[in-house]
BAKOL-41145 format. One record per residue (C-alpha): residue number from 1; x, y, z; residue in one letter. Coordinates in nm, 4 decimals, always signed. Layout:
BEGIN
+-----+----------+----------+----------+--------+
| num |       c1 |       c2 |       c3 | residu |
+-----+----------+----------+----------+--------+
| NUM |        X |        Y |        Z |      a |
...
+-----+----------+----------+----------+--------+
//
This chain:
BEGIN
+-----+----------+----------+----------+--------+
| num |       c1 |       c2 |       c3 | residu |
+-----+----------+----------+----------+--------+
|   1 |  -1.7122 |  +1.1156 |  -1.2776 |      m |
|   2 |  -1.6707 |  +1.0089 |  -0.8565 |      k |
|   3 |  -1.3130 |  +0.9682 |  -0.7336 |      i |
|   4 |  -1.2335 |  +0.7516 |  -0.4034 |      s |
|   5 |  -0.9514 |  +0.8756 |  -0.2432 |      f |
|   6 |  -0.6985 |  +0.6768 |  -0.1116 |      p |
|   7 |  -0.4912 |  +0.7215 |  +0.1386 |      q |
|   8 |  -0.1035 |  +0.7716 |  +0.2328 |      f |
|   9 |  +0.1373 |  +0.7876 |  +0.4111 |      l |
|  10 |  +0.4644 |  +1.0237 |  +0.3397 |      w |
|  11 |  +0.2766 |  +1.2962 |  +0.0332 |      d |
|  12 |  -0.0048 |  +1.5656 |  +0.1056 |      l |
|  13 |  -0.3658 |  +1.4394 |  +0.0015 |      l |
|  14 |  -0.3762 |  +1.6022 |  -0.3405 |      p |
|  15 |  -0.5779 |  +1.9231 |  -0.4651 |      g |
|  16 |  -0.9536 |  +1.9612 |  -0.5828 |      a |
|  17 |  -0.8086 |  +1.8891 |  -0.9438 |      t |
|  18 |  -0.6074 |  +1.6098 |  -0.8923 |      a |
|  19 |  -0.3564 |  +1.4584 |  -1.0770 |      p |
|  20 |  -0.3757 |  +1.2041 |  -1.3677 |      k |
|  21 |  -0.1130 |  +0.9798 |  -1.1826 |      s |
|  22 |  -0.0078 |  +1.0185 |  -0.8226 |      p |
|  23 |  +0.2570 |  +1.2008 |  -0.6869 |      p |
|  24 |  +0.5879 |  +1.0222 |  -0.5611 |      s |
|  25 |  +0.6068 |  +0.9231 |  -0.2435 |      r |
|  26 |  +0.7048 |  +0.6220 |  +0.0704 |      d |
|  27 |  +0.5872 |  +0.2874 |  +0.0068 |      p |
|  28 |  +0.2989 |  +0.2004 |  +0.2664 |      g |
|  29 |  +0.0547 |  +0.4442 |  +0.1729 |      s |
|  30 |  -0.2271 |  +0.4919 |  -0.1539 |      t |
|  31 |  -0.2475 |  +0.8312 |  -0.3058 |      a |
|  32 |  -0.5298 |  +1.0064 |  -0.5350 |      g |
|  33 |  -0.5864 |  +1.0009 |  -0.9041 |      g |
|  34 |  -0.8644 |  +1.1321 |  -1.1213 |      s |
|  35 |  -0.8664 |  +0.9937 |  -1.5178 |      s |
|  36 |  -0.8366 |  +0.7006 |  -1.6815 |      r |
|  37 |  -0.4485 |  +0.6360 |  -1.6531 |      p |
|  38 |  -0.2193 |  +0.5370 |  -1.9775 |      g |
|  39 |  -0.0592 |  +0.2257 |  -2.0101 |      p |
|  40 |  +0.2000 |  +0.1449 |  -1.7189 |      a |
|  41 |  +0.5447 |  +0.2142 |  -1.8295 |      r |
|  42 |  +0.6922 |  -0.0961 |  -1.9185 |      r |
|  43 |  +0.9157 |  -0.2919 |  -1.6344 |      r |
|  44 |  +1.2827 |  -0.2479 |  -1.6939 |      p |
|  45 |  +1.4757 |  -0.5105 |  -1.7949 |      g |
|  46 |  +1.8414 |  -0.6182 |  -1.8039 |      s |
|  47 |  +1.8072 |  -0.9004 |  -2.0771 |      g |
|  48 |  +1.8410 |  -1.1344 |  -1.8407 |      r |
|  49 |  +1.5890 |  -1.3666 |  -1.6705 |      t |
|  50 |  +1.6727 |  -1.6362 |  -1.3625 |      t |
|  51 |  +1.4519 |  -1.8720 |  -1.2487 |      a |
|  52 |  +1.4294 |  -1.6391 |  -0.9236 |      r |
|  53 |  +1.3289 |  -1.3705 |  -1.1308 |      q |
|  54 |  +1.0649 |  -1.5585 |  -1.3091 |      e |
|  55 |  +0.8820 |  -1.6673 |  -1.0346 |      r |
|  56 |  +0.8369 |  -1.2702 |  -0.9596 |      y |
|  57 |  +0.7163 |  -1.2409 |  -1.3129 |      d |
|  58 |  +0.4573 |  -1.5021 |  -1.2507 |      e |
|  59 |  +0.3505 |  -1.3315 |  -0.8815 |      l |
|  60 |  +0.3252 |  -0.9928 |  -1.0940 |      v |
|  61 |  +0.0589 |  -1.1657 |  -1.3034 |      r |
|  62 |  -0.1144 |  -1.3457 |  -1.0475 |      e |
|  63 |  -0.1935 |  -1.0892 |  -0.8509 |      m |
|  64 |  -0.3156 |  -0.8370 |  -1.1367 |      k |
|  65 |  -0.5164 |  -1.1679 |  -1.2479 |      r |
|  66 |  -0.7043 |  -1.2310 |  -0.9084 |      i |
|  67 |  -0.7519 |  -0.8487 |  -0.8057 |      h |
|  68 |  -0.8080 |  -0.7201 |  -1.1372 |      g |
|  69 |  -0.5634 |  -0.4348 |  -1.0568 |      l |
|  70 |  -0.3716 |  -0.2215 |  -1.3272 |      r |
|  71 |  +0.0025 |  -0.0507 |  -1.2772 |      v |
|  72 |  +0.0312 |  +0.2747 |  -1.3812 |      n |
|  73 |  +0.3876 |  +0.2701 |  -1.3730 |      k |
|  74 |  +0.6659 |  +0.1088 |  -1.2399 |      w |
|  75 |  +0.8660 |  +0.3415 |  -1.0332 |      r |
|  76 |  +1.2949 |  +0.2910 |  -0.9996 |      s |
|  77 |  +1.2243 |  +0.4070 |  -0.5829 |      s |
|  78 |  +1.1320 |  +0.1652 |  -0.3253 |      t |
|  79 |  +0.7429 |  +0.3869 |  -0.3010 |      s |
|  80 |  +0.4429 |  +0.3073 |  -0.3820 |      g |
|  81 |  +0.0553 |  +0.3876 |  -0.3729 |      c |
|  82 |  -0.2643 |  +0.2650 |  -0.4559 |      a |
|  83 |  -0.6094 |  +0.4058 |  -0.5814 |      w |
|  84 |  -0.8984 |  +0.3272 |  -0.7154 |      e |
|  85 |  -1.0895 |  +0.5632 |  -1.0006 |      v |
|  86 |  -1.4656 |  +0.5640 |  -1.0081 |      h |
|  87 |  -1.6254 |  +0.6271 |  -1.3749 |      y |
|  88 |  -1.9609 |  +0.6897 |  -1.4298 |      r |
|  89 |  -2.0926 |  +0.4558 |  -1.6608 |      d |
|  90 |  -2.0250 |  +0.2335 |  -1.2964 |      g |
|  91 |  -1.6986 |  +0.0411 |  -1.3699 |      s |
|  92 |  -1.3332 |  +0.1339 |  -1.1630 |      r |
|  93 |  -1.0032 |  +0.0933 |  -1.2234 |      s |
|  94 |  -0.7817 |  -0.0756 |  -0.9671 |      r |
|  95 |  -0.4626 |  +0.0891 |  -0.9450 |      l |
|  96 |  -0.1359 |  +0.1105 |  -0.8126 |      i |
|  97 |  +0.2399 |  +0.2783 |  -0.9084 |      e |
|  98 |  +0.5199 |  +0.1033 |  -0.6600 |      s |
|  99 |  +0.9095 |  -0.1130 |  -0.8043 |      p |
| 100 |  +0.8757 |  -0.3927 |  -0.9784 |      y |
| 101 |  +0.9936 |  -0.6996 |  -0.7411 |      p |
| 102 |  +1.3480 |  -0.8026 |  -0.8163 |      r |
| 103 |  +1.3824 |  -0.9448 |  -0.4581 |      g |
| 104 |  +1.2546 |  -0.9423 |  -0.1247 |      p |
| 105 |  +1.2240 |  -0.5614 |  -0.0282 |      m |
| 106 |  +1.0866 |  -0.4383 |  -0.4339 |      s |
| 107 |  +0.8496 |  -0.7239 |  -0.3479 |      c |
| 108 |  +0.7053 |  -0.6412 |  -0.0173 |      a |
| 109 |  +0.6323 |  -0.2983 |  -0.1309 |      v |
| 110 |  +0.4737 |  -0.3914 |  -0.4547 |      f |
| 111 |  +0.2734 |  -0.6846 |  -0.2310 |      m |
| 112 |  +0.2097 |  -0.3990 |  +0.0002 |      h |
| 113 |  +0.0083 |  -0.1663 |  -0.2500 |      e |
| 114 |  -0.1798 |  -0.4945 |  -0.3872 |      v |
| 115 |  -0.2405 |  -0.5178 |  -0.0314 |      g |
| 116 |  -0.4267 |  -0.1921 |  +0.0138 |      h |
| 117 |  -0.6926 |  -0.3326 |  -0.2686 |      h |
| 118 |  -0.7173 |  -0.6797 |  -0.1205 |      a |
| 119 |  -0.8172 |  -0.6113 |  +0.2304 |      i |
| 120 |  -1.0430 |  -0.3044 |  +0.0423 |      g |
| 121 |  -0.9936 |  +0.0734 |  +0.0795 |      l |
| 122 |  -1.0998 |  +0.2884 |  +0.3304 |      h |
| 123 |  -1.2416 |  -0.0058 |  +0.5323 |      r |
| 124 |  -1.0237 |  +0.0285 |  +0.8365 |      y |
| 125 |  -0.9729 |  +0.3463 |  +1.0302 |      r |
| 126 |  -0.8193 |  +0.5147 |  +1.1346 |      p |
| 127 |  -0.5723 |  +0.5255 |  +0.8167 |      r |
| 128 |  -0.2612 |  +0.4085 |  +0.9712 |      c |
| 129 |  -0.4795 |  +0.0481 |  +1.0848 |      l |
| 130 |  -0.5247 |  -0.0026 |  +0.7389 |      e |
| 131 |  -0.1681 |  +0.0925 |  +0.6663 |      e |
| 132 |  -0.1045 |  -0.1966 |  +0.9572 |      y |
| 133 |  -0.3287 |  -0.4425 |  +0.7528 |      h |
| 134 |  -0.1844 |  -0.3477 |  +0.3926 |      a |
| 135 |  +0.1944 |  -0.4776 |  +0.5360 |      w |
| 136 |  +0.0084 |  -0.7774 |  +0.7081 |      k |
| 137 |  -0.1416 |  -0.8696 |  +0.3842 |      w |
| 138 |  +0.1476 |  -0.8301 |  +0.2158 |      g |
| 139 |  +0.3960 |  -0.9794 |  +0.4084 |      l |
| 140 |  +0.1728 |  -1.3039 |  +0.5025 |      e |
| 141 |  +0.0965 |  -1.3674 |  +0.0938 |      e |
| 142 |  +0.5321 |  -1.3391 |  +0.0303 |      m |
| 143 |  +0.6257 |  -1.5784 |  +0.3276 |      e |
| 144 |  +0.2909 |  -1.8431 |  +0.1858 |      a |
| 145 |  +0.4204 |  -1.8198 |  -0.1543 |      r |
| 146 |  +0.7560 |  -1.9018 |  -0.0422 |      g |
| 147 |  +0.9628 |  -1.5733 |  -0.0589 |      f |
| 148 |  +1.1701 |  -1.4695 |  +0.1572 |      s |
| 149 |  +1.0380 |  -1.1215 |  +0.3752 |      v |
| 150 |  +1.4099 |  -0.9936 |  +0.5048 |      t |
| 151 |  +1.5242 |  -0.8211 |  +0.8666 |      e |
| 152 |  +1.5318 |  -0.5365 |  +0.5859 |      r |
| 153 |  +1.1654 |  -0.5820 |  +0.5168 |      v |
| 154 |  +1.0488 |  -0.6108 |  +0.8507 |      l |
| 155 |  +1.2479 |  -0.2825 |  +0.9909 |      k |
| 156 |  +1.0435 |  -0.0792 |  +0.6263 |      r |
| 157 |  +0.7328 |  -0.2087 |  +0.8018 |      r |
| 158 |  +0.8235 |  -0.1136 |  +1.0931 |      d |
| 159 |  +0.9520 |  +0.2610 |  +0.9937 |      d |
| 160 |  +0.6431 |  +0.3176 |  +0.7997 |      a |
| 161 |  +0.3811 |  +0.1823 |  +1.1249 |      l |
| 162 |  +0.5640 |  +0.3988 |  +1.3225 |      r |
| 163 |  +0.5704 |  +0.6910 |  +1.1039 |      y |
| 164 |  +0.1366 |  +0.6262 |  +0.9816 |      a |
| 165 |  +0.0696 |  +0.6357 |  +1.3617 |      v |
| 166 |  +0.2863 |  +0.9369 |  +1.4265 |      a |
| 167 |  +0.0796 |  +1.0903 |  +1.1818 |      k |
| 168 |  -0.2055 |  +1.0072 |  +1.3132 |      a |
| 169 |  -0.1359 |  +1.1306 |  +1.6558 |      v |
| 170 |  -0.0182 |  +1.4964 |  +1.5090 |      r |
| 171 |  -0.3478 |  +1.4613 |  +1.3421 |      r |
| 172 |  -0.5492 |  +1.3861 |  +1.6644 |      g |
| 173 |  -0.6093 |  +1.0817 |  +1.7086 |      l |
| 174 |  -0.8112 |  +0.9716 |  +2.0433 |      r |
| 175 |  -0.7905 |  +0.5748 |  +2.0957 |      r |
| 176 |  -0.5006 |  +0.3548 |  +1.9432 |      l |
| 177 |  -0.6539 |  +0.0336 |  +1.7440 |      p |
| 178 |  -0.4786 |  -0.2375 |  +1.9574 |      v |
| 179 |  -0.2865 |  -0.4191 |  +1.6971 |      e |
| 180 |  -0.0967 |  -0.1027 |  +1.7063 |      l |
| 181 |  +0.0026 |  -0.0895 |  +2.0283 |      e |
| 182 |  +0.3739 |  -0.2173 |  +1.9239 |      a |
| 183 |  +0.4650 |  +0.0648 |  +1.6771 |      w |
| 184 |  +0.3440 |  +0.3615 |  +1.9184 |      a |
| 185 |  +0.5543 |  +0.6338 |  +2.1448 |      p |
| 186 |  +0.5783 |  +0.4377 |  +2.4487 |      p |
| 187 |  +0.3015 |  +0.5399 |  +2.6792 |      g |
| 188 |  +0.0906 |  +0.7336 |  +2.4850 |      l |
| 189 |  -0.1910 |  +0.5587 |  +2.4784 |      f |
| 190 |  -0.3821 |  +0.3048 |  +2.7296 |      v |
| 191 |  -0.4233 |  -0.0243 |  +2.5880 |      s |
| 192 |  -0.8146 |  -0.1372 |  +2.5239 |      t |
| 193 |  -0.6546 |  -0.4538 |  +2.5710 |      g |
| 194 |  -0.8990 |  -0.6403 |  +2.2154 |      s |
| 195 |  -0.8618 |  -0.6429 |  +1.8367 |      a |
| 196 |  -1.0254 |  -0.2895 |  +1.6769 |      s |
| 197 |  -1.1581 |  -0.4450 |  +1.4253 |      g |
| 198 |  -1.2959 |  -0.1519 |  +1.1627 |      e |
| 199 |  -1.2516 |  +0.1582 |  +1.3528 |      h |
| 200 |  -1.3903 |  +0.5061 |  +1.3227 |      v |
| 201 |  -1.1628 |  +0.7261 |  +1.4252 |      d |
| 202 |  -0.8852 |  +0.9202 |  +1.2432 |      q |
+-----+----------+----------+----------+--------+
//
Protein backbone atom coordinates (compact mmCIF):
# COMPACT_ATOMS: atom_id res chain seq x y z
CA UNK A 1 0.00 0.00 0.00
CA UNK A 2 1.41 3.33 -1.05
CA UNK A 3 1.08 6.00 1.61
CA UNK A 4 1.38 9.76 1.16
CA UNK A 5 2.90 11.02 4.37
CA UNK A 6 1.55 14.37 5.52
CA UNK A 7 3.34 17.20 7.22
CA UNK A 8 3.01 18.30 10.78
CA UNK A 9 3.99 20.99 13.24
CA UNK A 10 4.31 19.85 16.82
CA UNK A 11 4.81 16.07 16.77
CA UNK A 12 7.59 13.91 15.39
CA UNK A 13 7.12 11.98 12.18
CA UNK A 14 5.98 8.40 12.75
CA UNK A 15 8.45 5.62 12.18
CA UNK A 16 8.70 3.33 9.24
CA UNK A 17 5.69 1.37 10.48
CA UNK A 18 3.08 4.06 10.94
CA UNK A 19 0.24 3.59 13.46
CA UNK A 20 -3.32 3.14 12.34
CA UNK A 21 -4.14 6.60 13.60
CA UNK A 22 -1.76 9.55 14.01
CA UNK A 23 -0.43 10.62 17.40
CA UNK A 24 -1.91 13.55 19.26
CA UNK A 25 -0.34 16.91 18.59
CA UNK A 26 -1.06 20.57 18.52
CA UNK A 27 -3.22 22.11 15.75
CA UNK A 28 -2.08 23.37 12.43
CA UNK A 29 -0.34 20.34 11.05
CA UNK A 30 -0.64 16.85 9.63
CA UNK A 31 0.49 13.36 10.56
CA UNK A 32 0.78 9.99 8.88
CA UNK A 33 -1.40 6.91 8.80
CA UNK A 34 -0.84 3.53 7.19
CA UNK A 35 -4.04 1.50 7.17
CA UNK A 36 -7.74 1.88 6.55
CA UNK A 37 -9.15 3.72 9.55
CA UNK A 38 -12.07 2.51 11.59
CA UNK A 39 -15.27 4.51 11.89
CA UNK A 40 -15.02 7.97 13.36
CA UNK A 41 -15.83 8.34 17.02
CA UNK A 42 -19.25 9.73 17.56
CA UNK A 43 -19.02 13.42 18.34
CA UNK A 44 -19.64 14.31 21.99
CA UNK A 45 -23.04 15.79 22.69
CA UNK A 46 -24.82 17.47 25.55
CA UNK A 47 -28.27 16.42 24.39
CA UNK A 48 -29.16 20.02 23.57
CA UNK A 49 -28.90 21.62 20.15
CA UNK A 50 -28.80 25.37 19.76
CA UNK A 51 -29.21 27.32 16.54
CA UNK A 52 -25.47 28.09 16.63
CA UNK A 53 -24.60 24.42 17.06
CA UNK A 54 -26.86 23.48 14.18
CA UNK A 55 -24.80 25.82 11.98
CA UNK A 56 -21.59 24.11 13.10
CA UNK A 57 -23.17 20.70 12.46
CA UNK A 58 -24.10 21.75 8.94
CA UNK A 59 -20.58 23.09 8.34
CA UNK A 60 -19.13 19.70 9.27
CA UNK A 61 -21.49 17.90 6.91
CA UNK A 62 -20.72 20.36 4.12
CA UNK A 63 -16.94 20.11 4.47
CA UNK A 64 -17.05 16.32 4.53
CA UNK A 65 -19.25 16.25 1.46
CA UNK A 66 -17.38 18.84 -0.61
CA UNK A 67 -13.87 17.57 0.13
CA UNK A 68 -14.61 13.86 0.44
CA UNK A 69 -13.28 13.69 3.99
CA UNK A 70 -13.49 11.03 6.64
CA UNK A 71 -13.06 11.89 10.30
CA UNK A 72 -10.85 9.33 11.99
CA UNK A 73 -11.88 10.62 15.39
CA UNK A 74 -13.07 13.76 17.13
CA UNK A 75 -10.45 14.93 19.59
CA UNK A 76 -11.21 16.28 23.03
CA UNK A 77 -8.24 18.67 22.76
CA UNK A 78 -7.84 21.61 20.38
CA UNK A 79 -5.35 19.73 18.22
CA UNK A 80 -5.67 18.14 14.84
CA UNK A 81 -4.02 16.48 11.88
CA UNK A 82 -4.73 15.67 8.23
CA UNK A 83 -3.38 12.89 6.04
CA UNK A 84 -4.11 10.62 3.10
CA UNK A 85 -3.97 6.87 2.63
CA UNK A 86 -3.49 5.49 -0.89
CA UNK A 87 -4.53 1.95 -1.76
CA UNK A 88 -3.36 -0.51 -4.38
CA UNK A 89 -6.62 -0.27 -6.28
CA UNK A 90 -5.96 3.44 -6.88
CA UNK A 91 -8.45 4.70 -4.33
CA UNK A 92 -7.54 6.93 -1.44
CA UNK A 93 -8.94 8.14 1.84
CA UNK A 94 -8.71 11.74 2.96
CA UNK A 95 -8.68 11.79 6.73
CA UNK A 96 -8.60 14.31 9.52
CA UNK A 97 -8.68 14.46 13.28
CA UNK A 98 -9.79 17.60 15.09
CA UNK A 99 -12.09 18.81 17.82
CA UNK A 100 -15.76 18.92 16.88
CA UNK A 101 -16.72 22.54 16.09
CA UNK A 102 -18.61 24.07 19.02
CA UNK A 103 -17.07 27.53 19.08
CA UNK A 104 -14.59 29.74 17.22
CA UNK A 105 -11.43 27.95 18.35
CA UNK A 106 -12.54 24.37 17.74
CA UNK A 107 -14.07 25.46 14.43
CA UNK A 108 -10.81 27.12 13.37
CA UNK A 109 -8.80 23.98 14.11
CA UNK A 110 -11.34 21.86 12.21
CA UNK A 111 -11.28 24.20 9.22
CA UNK A 112 -7.49 24.35 9.27
CA UNK A 113 -7.30 20.58 8.94
CA UNK A 114 -9.90 20.61 6.17
CA UNK A 115 -7.77 23.33 4.57
CA UNK A 116 -4.81 20.98 4.16
CA UNK A 117 -6.94 18.82 1.87
CA UNK A 118 -8.64 21.78 0.20
CA UNK A 119 -5.34 23.37 -0.88
CA UNK A 120 -3.69 20.01 -1.57
CA UNK A 121 -1.36 18.07 0.71
CA UNK A 122 2.30 18.58 -0.24
CA UNK A 123 1.45 21.24 -2.81
CA UNK A 124 3.45 23.95 -1.04
CA UNK A 125 7.05 23.88 0.13
CA UNK A 126 8.57 24.49 2.58
CA UNK A 127 6.26 22.82 5.06
CA UNK A 128 5.62 26.04 6.95
CA UNK A 129 4.16 27.51 3.75
CA UNK A 130 1.50 24.79 3.63
CA UNK A 131 0.64 25.65 7.23
CA UNK A 132 0.19 29.28 6.22
CA UNK A 133 -2.11 28.43 3.32
CA UNK A 134 -4.15 25.96 5.38
CA UNK A 135 -4.72 28.63 8.06
CA UNK A 136 -5.52 31.23 5.42
CA UNK A 137 -8.03 28.99 3.68
CA UNK A 138 -9.70 27.90 6.90
CA UNK A 139 -10.16 31.37 8.39
CA UNK A 140 -11.33 32.88 5.11
CA UNK A 141 -13.91 30.11 4.73
CA UNK A 142 -15.14 30.72 8.29
CA UNK A 143 -15.56 34.44 7.65
CA UNK A 144 -17.28 33.85 4.30
CA UNK A 145 -19.83 31.64 6.05
CA UNK A 146 -20.43 34.10 8.87
CA UNK A 147 -18.55 32.23 11.61
CA UNK A 148 -16.69 34.32 14.16
CA UNK A 149 -12.89 34.56 13.90
CA UNK A 150 -11.87 35.89 17.30
CA UNK A 151 -8.65 37.45 18.57
CA UNK A 152 -7.90 34.17 20.38
CA UNK A 153 -8.17 32.31 17.08
CA UNK A 154 -5.83 34.79 15.37
CA UNK A 155 -3.34 34.43 18.22
CA UNK A 156 -3.47 30.65 17.85
CA UNK A 157 -2.74 31.02 14.14
CA UNK A 158 0.13 33.39 14.84
CA UNK A 159 1.64 31.06 17.47
CA UNK A 160 1.34 28.13 15.08
CA UNK A 161 3.02 29.96 12.21
CA UNK A 162 5.84 31.32 14.38
CA UNK A 163 6.50 27.78 15.54
CA UNK A 164 6.37 26.48 11.95
CA UNK A 165 8.90 29.05 10.77
CA UNK A 166 11.21 28.42 13.74
CA UNK A 167 11.07 24.69 13.04
CA UNK A 168 11.91 25.24 9.37
CA UNK A 169 14.87 27.41 10.39
CA UNK A 170 16.16 24.68 12.69
CA UNK A 171 15.95 22.30 9.76
CA UNK A 172 18.09 24.58 7.62
CA UNK A 173 15.62 26.81 5.77
CA UNK A 174 17.60 29.22 3.57
CA UNK A 175 14.83 31.14 1.83
CA UNK A 176 11.70 32.29 3.62
CA UNK A 177 8.50 32.65 1.60
CA UNK A 178 7.37 36.26 1.64
CA UNK A 179 3.97 35.20 3.01
CA UNK A 180 5.67 34.17 6.25
CA UNK A 181 7.80 37.23 6.90
CA UNK A 182 5.42 38.49 9.60
CA UNK A 183 6.09 35.34 11.66
CA UNK A 184 9.87 35.16 11.23
CA UNK A 185 12.39 36.10 13.92
CA UNK A 186 13.33 39.78 13.35
CA UNK A 187 16.32 40.33 11.06
CA UNK A 188 16.80 36.66 10.22
CA UNK A 189 15.74 36.85 6.56
CA UNK A 190 15.89 39.51 3.87
CA UNK A 191 12.63 40.11 2.03
CA UNK A 192 12.44 38.93 -1.57
CA UNK A 193 9.67 41.47 -2.21
CA UNK A 194 7.40 39.04 -4.09
CA UNK A 195 4.98 36.28 -3.35
CA UNK A 196 6.55 32.86 -3.17
CA UNK A 197 3.99 30.67 -4.93
CA UNK A 198 5.13 27.06 -4.63
CA UNK A 199 8.53 26.29 -3.12
CA UNK A 200 10.93 23.43 -3.00
CA UNK A 201 13.19 24.52 -0.13
CA UNK A 202 12.86 22.46 3.02
